[in-house]
C-alpha positions as CSV (number, residue, x, y, z in Angstrom):
1,M,-0.2,0.3,-0.4
2,Q,3.1,2.2,0.6
3,K,4.0,1.6,-3.1
4,L,0.6,2.8,-4.2
5,N,0.6,6.1,-1.9
6,E,4.2,6.8,-2.7
7,L,2.4,6.2,-7.0
8,V,-0.1,8.6,-6.2
9,E,2.0,11.4,-4.4
10,L,4.2,11.7,-7.2
11,A,1.4,11.3,-10.1
12,K,-0.4,14.0,-8.3
13,K,2.6,16.4,-8.8
14,A,3.9,15.0,-11.7
15,T,2.9,17.8,-15.3
16,P,-0.2,15.9,-16.8
17,G,-0.2,13.7,-20.1
18,R,3.1,12.4,-21.4
19,N,4.1,14.7,-24.7
20,H,7.6,14.2,-26.0
21,D,9.8,15.3,-28.3
22,R,13.4,13.5,-28.8
23,L,15.6,16.4,-28.4
24,D,18.4,16.6,-30.9
25,S,21.1,18.3,-29.2
26,C,20.6,19.8,-25.5
27,G,24.1,22.3,-24.3
28,G,23.1,21.4,-20.5
29,G,25.4,17.9,-20.0
30,I,22.7,16.8,-18.4
31,K,23.1,12.4,-17.5
32,Y,20.5,10.4,-16.4
33,Q,20.4,6.6,-16.9
34,C,17.7,4.2,-15.4
35,L,17.9,0.8,-15.1
36,G,16.3,-2.7,-14.9
37,D,15.6,-4.9,-12.1
38,D,18.2,-7.3,-13.7
39,G,21.2,-4.0,-14.3
40,S,20.0,-4.0,-18.1
41,L,19.9,0.0,-19.3
42,V,16.7,0.8,-20.2
43,L,16.9,4.8,-20.4
44,Q,19.9,7.0,-21.1
45,C,20.2,10.9,-21.0
46,D,23.6,12.0,-21.9
47,H,22.9,15.4,-23.9
48,K,26.2,16.4,-24.0
49,N,27.5,13.4,-25.7
50,D,24.7,13.3,-27.7
51,K,23.3,9.7,-26.5
52,Y,20.0,9.2,-24.7
53,G,17.1,8.0,-25.5
54,F,15.1,3.8,-24.5
55,I,18.3,1.2,-25.1
56,G,18.3,-2.8,-25.2
57,P,16.5,-4.9,-27.0
58,K,13.1,-3.9,-25.3
59,S,13.4,0.3,-26.1
60,L,10.3,0.4,-28.2
61,E,8.0,-1.4,-25.3
62,D,10.2,0.4,-22.2
63,E,9.0,3.4,-23.9
64,A,5.8,2.4,-25.1
65,F,4.9,1.9,-21.0
66,F,6.5,4.7,-19.4
67,L,4.4,6.8,-21.7
68,A,1.3,5.4,-20.8
69,C,2.5,5.7,-17.5
70,K,0.1,9.6,-17.7
71,P,-0.5,10.3,-14.2
72,E,-4.3,10.8,-14.3
73,T,-3.9,6.5,-15.8
74,I,-1.9,5.9,-12.3
75,L,-4.8,7.9,-9.9
76,A,-7.8,6.0,-11.8
77,I,-5.9,2.8,-11.0
78,A,-5.3,4.2,-7.7
79,A,-8.8,4.6,-6.9
80,E,-10.0,1.9,-8.3
81,F,-7.9,-0.3,-6.7
82,R,-9.2,1.9,-2.9
83,A,-12.9,1.0,-3.7
84,L,-12.1,-2.5,-4.1
85,E,-10.2,-2.7,-1.6
86,Q,-13.5,-1.2,0.7
87,R,-15.8,-3.8,-1.0
88,A,-13.7,-5.9,0.0
89,E,-13.8,-5.0,3.5
90,S,-17.7,-4.9,3.1
91,V,-18.2,-8.4,2.7
92,E,-15.5,-9.7,4.9
93,A,-17.5,-7.8,7.8
94,E,-21.2,-9.0,5.8
95,V,-19.2,-12.9,5.7
96,Q,-18.1,-12.1,9.6
97,S,-22.0,-10.8,10.4
98,L,-23.5,-13.6,8.6
99,T,-21.0,-16.7,10.0
100,A,-21.8,-15.0,13.9
101,T,-25.5,-15.2,13.3
102,A,-26.1,-18.7,11.7
103,Q,-27.2,-21.5,13.4
104,P,-26.1,-25.1,13.1
105,V,-27.9,-27.2,10.5
106,S,-28.4,-31.2,11.9
107,D,-28.0,-33.1,8.6
108,K,-30.2,-35.9,9.8
109,P,-33.8,-35.1,9.9
110,S,-36.0,-37.5,12.2
111,L,-37.6,-40.4,11.2
112,K,-41.3,-38.6,11.7
113,A,-40.0,-36.3,9.3
114,M,-38.5,-38.8,6.9
115,M,-41.9,-40.7,6.8
116,R,-44.0,-37.4,5.9
117,A,-41.7,-36.9,3.4
118,L,-42.5,-40.5,2.1
119,D,-46.1,-39.8,2.3
120,A,-45.8,-36.5,1.0
121,F,-43.8,-38.1,-1.9
122,Y,-45.8,-40.8,-3.2
123,A,-49.0,-38.8,-2.7
124,D,-48.2,-37.2,-5.6
125,E,-47.3,-39.0,-8.4
126,S,-48.8,-36.7,-11.3
127,V,-46.0,-34.6,-10.7
128,P,-43.3,-35.8,-9.4
129,E,-41.1,-32.6,-9.2
130,A,-44.0,-31.2,-7.2
131,A,-43.9,-34.5,-5.1
132,M,-40.2,-33.3,-4.4
133,M,-40.4,-30.1,-3.5
134,K,-43.0,-31.5,-1.0
135,A,-40.8,-33.7,0.7
136,F,-38.0,-31.3,0.3
137,R,-39.9,-28.9,2.1
138,I,-40.4,-31.3,5.1
139,L,-37.5,-32.5,5.7
140,L,-35.7,-28.6,5.2
141,A,-38.2,-27.5,8.3
142,D,-37.4,-30.6,10.5
143,V,-33.6,-29.9,10.0
144,M,-33.9,-26.3,9.6
145,P,-37.4,-25.2,10.8
146,A,-36.5,-21.2,10.4
147,A,-35.5,-22.0,6.4
148,A,-38.4,-23.5,5.3
149,P,-41.6,-21.5,6.1
150,G,-44.1,-23.9,4.9
151,G,-42.6,-27.1,5.5
152,Q,-45.0,-29.1,7.5
153,D,-47.0,-29.6,4.5
154,D,-49.2,-32.9,4.4
């Protein structure tokens, strides 16, 4: 998160946009090198000796990435990331709330409920789906009384 905050602060302070010119000469003698994590030279600015630009086998990709890293892009990514973090915190709080109020479920209905479910199932042979739902509601009401309204159908 610290790196994101640092990027946000840099993006806020930077000049918007990425307009670039390749300077043919700069008599001020500015020198700068940017190395990749592997130590390879990525960007060099040595205007006094007329050596500048993106260097190496990925020079075009490095330049495209650099130009895409506009301050407004970094700020948009940071805003989306923070929104997702807040959403994750909200979901986590909801899960904890539901977990705290959840009641244990018995997976073993009583023999009486099983017999009533079988009676309900075989009572309506014309529509097996409806019969199955009646039997299911009876069993559900027995193992989770609060979760199955109308579960006492006989």
